[in-house]
C-alpha positions in Angstrom: 6.1 0.6 14.3 5.1 -1.3 11.2 2.2 -1.7 8.8 -0.3 -4.5 9.3 -2.0 -5.5 6.1 -5.7 -5.8 6.7 -7.2 -6.8 3.3 -6.8 -6.3 -0.4 -9.3 -5.7 -3.2 -7.8 -7.2 -6.3 -8.9 -6.1 -9.8 -10.7 -3.1 -8.2 -11.3 -1.5 -11.6 -12.8 -3.2 -14.7 -12.1 -2.1 -18.2 -14.8 -1.8 -20.9 -14.6 -4.7 -23.3 -14.1 -4.0 -27.0 -17.5 -3.8 -28.6 -16.4 -5.0 -32.0 -16.4 -1.6 -33.7 -13.4 -0.6 -35.9 -12.1 2.4 -34.0 -9.2 4.4 -35.4 -7.4 5.2 -32.2 -5.0 3.0 -30.2 -5.5 -0.1 -32.2 -3.1 -2.0 -30.0 -5.7 -2.1 -27.3 -7.9 -4.5 -29.3 -5.0 -6.5 -30.8 -5.4 -10.1 -29.8 -5.1 -11.4 -27.2 -6.3 -8.1 -25.8 -10.1 -7.8 -25.6 -10.6 -4.4 -24.0 -10.9 -0.9 -25.6 -9.2 1.1 -22.8 -6.2 1.1 -20.5 -4.9 3.4 -17.7 -2.3 5.8 -19.0 -1.7 7.9 -15.9 -3.0 8.5 -12.3 -3.3 12.0 -11.0 -5.2 12.0 -7.7 -5.8 9.6 -4.8 -7.4 10.9 -1.6 -9.8 10.1 1.2 -12.8 12.4 1.4 -14.2 12.4 4.9 -17.4 14.2 4.0 -18.5 11.4 1.7 -16.5 8.7 3.5 -15.0 7.6 0.2 -11.7 7.1 -1.4 -11.3 8.8 -4.8 -9.0 7.9 -7.7 -8.6 10.0 -10.8 -7.1 8.3 -13.9 -6.5 9.2 -17.5 -7.2 6.4 -20.0 -6.1 5.6 -23.5 -9.2 4.5 -25.4 -10.2 3.2 -28.9 -13.1 5.6 -29.5 -12.8 9.3 -30.2 -11.1 11.4 -28.8 -8.5 8.6 -27.9 -8.4 9.5 -24.2 -10.8 9.7 -21.3 -10.6 10.9 -17.7 -12.5 9.0 -15.0 -13.0 9.4 -11.3 -13.5 6.2 -9.3 -15.2 6.3 -5.9 -14.5 3.5 -3.5 -16.2 2.7 -0.3 -13.7 3.7 2.4 -14.6 0.8 4.7 -15.0 -2.1 2.3 -13.0 -0.9 -0.7 -15.9 -1.7 -3.0 -16.3 0.4 -6.1 -19.3 2.7 -5.6 -19.3 4.9 -8.7 -17.4 5.7 -11.9 -17.8 9.2 -13.3 -16.5 10.6 -16.6 -14.6 13.8 -16.1 -13.1 16.6 -18.1 -9.4 16.9 -18.9 -8.5 20.1 -16.9 -8.6 18.5 -13.4 -5.7 16.2 -14.5 -4.0 18.3 -17.1 -3.6 21.4 -14.9 -4.1 20.1 -11.4 -1.4 17.9 -10.0 -1.9 15.6 -6.9 -4.8 16.1 -4.5 -4.8 15.1 -0.8 -6.8 15.6 2.3 -5.8 18.4 4.6 -7.0 20.5 7.5 -10.7 21.2 8.0 -11.5 18.0 6.1 -10.8 19.8 2.8 -8.9 18.6 -0.3 -5.9 20.5 -1.4 -3.6 20.2 -4.5 -0.6 21.5 -6.2 -0.8 22.4 -9.9 1.0 21.3 -13.1 0.4 24.7 -14.7 1.6 26.9 -11.8 3.0 27.0 -8.3 0.0 27.6 -6.1 -1.4 25.1 -3.5 -5.1 25.4 -3.6 -8.2 24.1 -1.8 -10.3 22.0 -4.2 -13.9 20.9 -4.7 -13.4 17.2 -3.9 -15.8 16.0 -6.6 -14.5 18.3 -9.4 -10.9 18.7 -8.4 -11.2 22.4 -9.2 -11.2 25.4 -6.9 -14.5 27.2 -6.2 -14.7 31.0 -5.7 -13.3 32.1 -2.3 -11.4 28.9 -1.6 -8.0 29.1 0.1 -4.7 29.2 -1.8 -1.1 30.1 -1.4 1.8 30.6 -3.8 5.1 29.1 -2.7 6.9 30.6 -5.7 6.8 33.9 -3.9 8.6 32.6 -0.8 12.3 33.0 0.0 13.7 30.8 -1.2 11.2 30.3 -4.0 9.7 26.8 -3.8 7.8 24.5 -6.2 5.9 21.6 -4.6 4.8 18.5 -6.6 2.8 17.3 -3.5 1.7 19.2 -0.4 -0.1 18.6 2.9 -1.9 21.6 4.3 -2.3 22.2 8.0 -4.1 25.6 8.3 -4.9 25.2 12.0 -1.2 25.4 12.8 -0.2 27.4 9.7 2.0 24.7 8.3 2.6 23.2 4.9 4.6 20.0 4.3 5.5 19.8 0.7 7.8 17.7 -1.5 10.3 19.4 -3.8 12.6 17.1 -5.6 14.1 14.6 -3.0 13.1 16.5 0.1 10.0 17.0 2.3 10.1 20.6 3.4 8.1 22.0 6.3 7.1 25.7 6.1 5.5 27.9 8.8 3.1 30.2 7.0 1.7 32.1 10.0 3.5 35.2 8.9 6.3 35.6 6.4 6.7 32.0 5.2 9.7 30.4 7.0 11.2 27.0 6.4 11.3 25.0 9.6 13.2 21.9 8.4 13.3 19.1 5.8 13.7 15.4 5.5 15.3 13.6 2.6 13.2 10.9 1.1 14.5 7.3 0.8 13.4 6.9 -2.8 11.5 8.8 -5.5 8.1 9.9 -4.2 4.9 8.1 -5.2 2.5 10.1 -3.1 2.1 12.2 0.0 -1.0 12.2 2.2 -2.3 13.8 5.4 -3.3 12.0 8.6 -3.5 14.8 11.2 -2.2 18.1 12.4 1.0 16.3 13.3 1.4 13.3 10.9 1.7 12.8 7.2 2.6 9.8 5.2 4.8 9.2 2.1 4.8 6.2 -0.3 7.6 5.8 -2.7 7.5 4.5 -6.3 9.1 1.2 -5.1 6.6 0.7 -2.3 8.3 2.1 0.8 5.9 3.7 3.3 7.0 6.4 5.8 5.2 8.1 8.7 6.5 11.6 9.4 5.8 13.9 12.3 6.0 17.3 10.5 4.7 19.5 13.3 7.8 19.1 15.6 10.3 21.9 15.5 12.6 19.4 13.8 10.5 17.0 11.6 11.2 13.4 12.3 10.6 9.9 10.9 8.3 7.8 13.1 8.2 4.8 10.9 9.7 3.4 7.7 8.0 0.3 6.4 6.8 -1.2 3.1 3.8 -2.4 1.3 3.2 -6.2 1.5 5.2 -8.0 -1.2 6.4 -5.0 -3.3 6.5 -5.9 -6.9 9.2 -4.5 -9.3 6.6 -4.7 -12.1 4.3 -2.3 -10.4 3.9 1.0 -12.3 3.3 3.1 -9.2 2.0 3.3 -5.6 -0.5 5.9 -4.3 -1.6 6.4 -0.7 -4.5 8.0 1.2 -5.1 8.0 4.9 -8.6 7.2 6.2 -8.9 9.5 9.2 -12.1 7.8 10.4 -10.7 4.3 10.7 -7.1 5.2 11.3 -5.7 3.2 8.4 -3.8 3.7 5.2 -5.2 2.9 1.8 -2.7 2.1 -1.0 -3.5 1.9 -4.7 -1.1 -0.4 -6.5 -1.0 0.3 -10.3 -0.1 -3.0 -11.9 0.4 -3.7 -15.6 -2.5 -5.0 -17.6 -3.0 -8.8 -17.9 -2.2 -10.6 -21.2 -5.8 -10.2 -22.4 -5.7 -6.5 -21.4 -7.7 -6.8 -18.2 -7.0 -4.2 -15.4 -5.1 -5.8 -12.5 -4.8 -2.8 -10.2 -5.7 -3.3 -6.6 -6.5 -1.4 -3.4 -4.7 -2.5 -0.2 -5.6 -1.4 3.4 -3.0 -1.2 6.2 -3.2 -0.3 9.8 -0.2 1.2 11.7 1.1 -1.4 14.1 3.4 -0.4 16.9 6.4 -2.5 17.6 7.0 -2.4 21.4 10.6 -1.9 22.3 10.5 -1.6 26.1 8.8 -0.7 29.3 10.2 2.0 31.7 10.7 1.5 35.4 7.7 2.7 37.5 8.2 6.2 38.9 6.3 7.6 41.9 4.3 10.7 40.9 2.9 11.4 44.4 4.7 11.5 47.7 5.6 8.2 49.5 4.5 8.3 53.1 3.8 5.6 55.6 0.1 4.6 55.6 -0.8 6.6 52.6 -1.7 5.8 49.0 0.8 6.6 46.2 0.7 6.5 42.4 3.4 5.1 40.1 3.6 5.7 36.4 5.4 3.6 33.8 5.6 4.1 30.0 5.4 1.4 27.3 7.3 2.7 24.2 7.9 1.7 20.6 11.1 1.3 18.6 10.9 5.0 17.6 10.5 6.2 21.1 6.7 6.8 20.7 4.2 5.9 23.4 2.3 2.7 22.7 -1.3 2.7 23.8 -4.0 0.2 24.9 -1.8 -2.7 26.0 -2.5 -4.5 29.4 0.2 -4.2 32.1 0.4 -6.4 35.2 2.1 -5.3 38.4 3.2 -7.5 41.4 5.1 -6.8 44.6 8.0 -9.1 45.5 7.6 -11.2 48.6 7.6 -10.4 51.4 5.3 -7.5 50.6 4.6 -5.0 53.3 2.1 -2.9 51.4 -0.6 -3.6 48.9 -0.9 -3.0 45.1 -4.4 -1.6 44.7 -4.3 -1.8 40.8 -2.4 -4.9 39.9 -3.8 -4.8 36.3 -4.1 -1.7 34.2 -3.8 -0.6 30.5 -1.6 1.9 28.8 -3.2 5.2 27.6 -2.6 6.4 24.0 0.5 8.1 25.3 1.9 4.8 26.5 1.5 5.8 30.2 0.0 3.4 32.8 -0.8 4.2 36.4 -0.5 1.8 39.4 -1.9 2.7 42.8 0.0 1.5 45.9 -1.0 1.4 49.6 2.0 1.9 51.8 2.3 0.1 55.1 2.2 2.0 58.4 5.8 1.1 59.3 8.9 1.7 57.2 9.6 -0.9 54.5 11.4 -1.5 51.3 9.3 -2.8 48.4 10.0 -4.0 44.9 7.3 -3.3 42.2 7.6 -5.6 39.2 5.8 -4.8 35.9 5.2 -6.8 32.8 3.3 -6.1 29.5 1.2 -8.5 27.4 2.0 -7.7 23.8 0.8 -9.6 20.8 2.7 -9.1 17.6 
């Protein structure tokens, strides 16, 4: 499996030009050749919100006017990547709250800078409302502090990153650690796809797909953003569960004139087909009766590969008949062929081929 780059929105954020006033703060921002009075200083949250079908980015800015800083939330159209809205926000959702991500029940969850809890959040305010779900990993054994966390409340699982490891915890009763995976590089962001899958992106642009619901968590893919740039200041990921694709925010240094050069990139998981199993009869083979054969198309990580056409033929001389010479694999990678056996005893050879476009 790999990542297929779909499209990129360059310069997805525009800075406010300097208005000519002699501000006291951050004079370097308006020192020629720079012509803007603000610049991104840090990024806190990047997540897909299914209720509004938008991608949200929270960033802290250095600015020339008082009070020398600003916090903004940028809402991007999840399908086109176009900027929909920019909202000025308070400091607490980025000073106290850590890294928000989509989780179960379509809710947003986040860790905290100022404590150890993992909390359900109001997606627009990045602050918990009364009665929202929370849990405190510092009370577990062993005590755990997560910088990022994916919450699966349906299956009572949390996948969280602590230092160099993704840890998976069962929280159905007394929290129990089920397993862990070492990250290939320093984490940039962690995001949720489903009750089984989460994604990591590292600070140097590596992208990993992880099945965290298995008894032993496993890597299903390790790929990379397109043309990773050593000058990038960070990478952040959010999974669009409606369109089944990954959004990546690439934080790039400002241009010589101070313009923002950050961009949003969209990727779709692309399976790399590794092989096709031999057809296996799943019903009894009897003279004059119909039988079904099943074969599996699989990827380079052993996963089933769906929605590819398969063609079957019988080697000459054929005594029976292949009733479904063309079929397509299901999402599991399975494909079924129906065969009509002859009335008399015979030996047949069923040949299969897959049409795969890379």
